[in-house]
C-alpha positions, 0 to 999 in steps of 0.5 A: 204745885210747891214741893213739900218741905221734905222734898225741898230739903232732900234736893239741897245736899251740896248746894245750901252749903258749898265747898269752897275748893276753887270756890266762891272767894277765888273770884275775889283775889288775884292768882296766889295773892289773896289780896282781893285785887285781880290780875291785870289780865282778868276778864270782866265778862258781860258789862251789863244790859245790852240795850236801854230800858225805861220806866221805874223799877221798885227795889225792896231792900233790907239794907237798913243799917247806915253803912250798907244802906249808903253802899246800896244807894250808890249801887242803884245810882250806878245801875240807873246810869248804866241802864236808863231805868229809874230805881225806887228803893223801899228800905225796911228794917232788916229783921222786919224784912226777913220776918215778913218776907213770905207775906211780902212776896205773896202780897204786892212786892217790889220788882226786885228785892234783896235776899240770901243765896242757897236754901233761902233763895231756893225755898221761895223759888220753889214756892213760885214767889220769884221769877227765874232769871236764866236769860240774865245769867246767859249774859253774866255767867262768865262773871261768876264761878261754879260755886257762886252759880250753884248758890244762885240756882233753884232746885229746878235747875234755873237761876233765881239770884244775882250774888253780890258779896259774902263775908265771914263770921269771925272773932273780932278784937282791938289790936291796941287792947291785945298789945296793951294787955299782952294778949295773944290770939288763941288757936285752941279751945283751951287757949280761948277759955284761958284768954276769956278768964284773963280778960275777966280778971282784967276787968273786961267783958271777955265777949260782947254779946247780943241776941235781942234780934234772935238771929245773932246767936245762931252763928255761935251755935253754927261755929261750935257745931262745925268745930265739934262735929264737922261741916257734914254733920252740921248740914245734915242737922240743918236738914233734920237728917240728924235728930236734935237730941243727938249727943253731938248737939248736946256737946255743942250746948255744953261747950257754949255753957262753958263760954256763958260766964264770960259772955256779956250778960243780958244778951236777950235784951240787947241789939248787936249794934250795942254789943259792937259799941261795947267792943268799940269802947274797949269795954269788951275784949272780943266779939264773935259775929260777921264782918258785915255787922261789926266792921260796918258798925265801926264805920258807921260809928266812925270808930277806929277801923284800923284798930279792928282785927279778927281771928277765926274761931279756935279749934275744938276737935282736931279732926275738923280744926278750923276748916269751916265757917259761916260765910253768907252770900247776899244778892238780889232776886226778881219778884214773880209779881214784878211790874217792870220785868225788862228794866228789872232784868237789865238792872240785874245784868248790871249788878252782876258785873265786876264794875257794879261790885267795884262801885258797891265796894267803894263805900263798903269796907267790910264785905268781899265781892264775888265777880271774877275779874273784879276791878275792886277798889283797894280792900282794907285789912279786914277785907283782905284778911276775909278773902284769905281766911274764907279761902282757907276753908274746906267748906262754908255754911250759909248760916242757920237761918239760911241753911234750914227751914225758916220755921225751924230757924225761928224755933231755934231762935226761941230755944237758943234764947231760952238757953242763954237765960238758963244754960244748965245741963237740965235745961239743955236736955229739955231744949233739945227735946223741944227742938226735936219735937218741933223739927219732926213737925216741921220736916214732915209737914 
């Protein structure tokens, strides 16, 4: 019998959001270098499946964007070469995949499927919709550190996911624009607003912004909440241990309202790819989103990736400075209804190696791998900086739609879109009351 949502949430403390002290990103860099290249003496651990398997494994994928789709195809080709199992990839639009995941897993799912670490993995594992893969982890466990394993572990103590990479949510800009205009990277809230005002007076859109898909703006809420109220507050809010009517939440929306005059208008009717193009075309000065989106879009559009740079979101509350960020971890799970389990597990064993991650990263110029002893290709400047900046964090969150109940995340998507349309003080109060009412219903059912 599946646990109630409240039981599930109580068990997530310290797991949905993972402290990175000696944590995830240490697997990506050599000792003290922060370069993303392991030392020559690093151990690679398990190299993959110990025996040949046969048959075809179906792989449900949300890697629908061109860049990551190509990287995943290359990973699957290498997995076939390593295991002997054929792989049939079934790609579904990222947003559709995420929206329909429950029905998909309850119906006739693929053997393997792409998904997210932490709470979102635990939620479906607790529903009995995924198979534990402890036997896979017995072979690949030496390839990952404790933080990566924790993000792959269900509430029952079993492992359900093989992680592949993570990536930071940061503020992107074009170096050439900052140089030409004499802009400097802001480190405080006041500097951030001053820069936005200057960009607007210079005829630029200060912040490229899009939220038609619903989820992108959740990241802005996350970072404002962690900058103003801290990581622990944020995670407690995600679990409804703090009410959505709390003054701390009010401060988040009030600060966001200060940014709205400088954010690209019409966001609820724009997809994030089009917002990224505005940055590429140097019509916008900045964009807050993940490297997995912005840098990947530059590659897809054949834009000048070397001109792209980023800075971590500025400090608001000195108590928390720039100590936290969203750095989501993605990976792969085994469906409860998998038809070719042996071959599927062999593929997961291969994916959980440094060799597999290195192969994936040959064409991925925006994520950073998680396997220890990763013999990665040379990371570009974005990836090197990602490793460094994630490594500076005291804790990283997984993103609102991964750290909270799926129903609550969906509720917040609608609420934030209403805020974008009307960021007035009166509407903020109304939206907070709506969020709290929905949270009470969701977390007590």
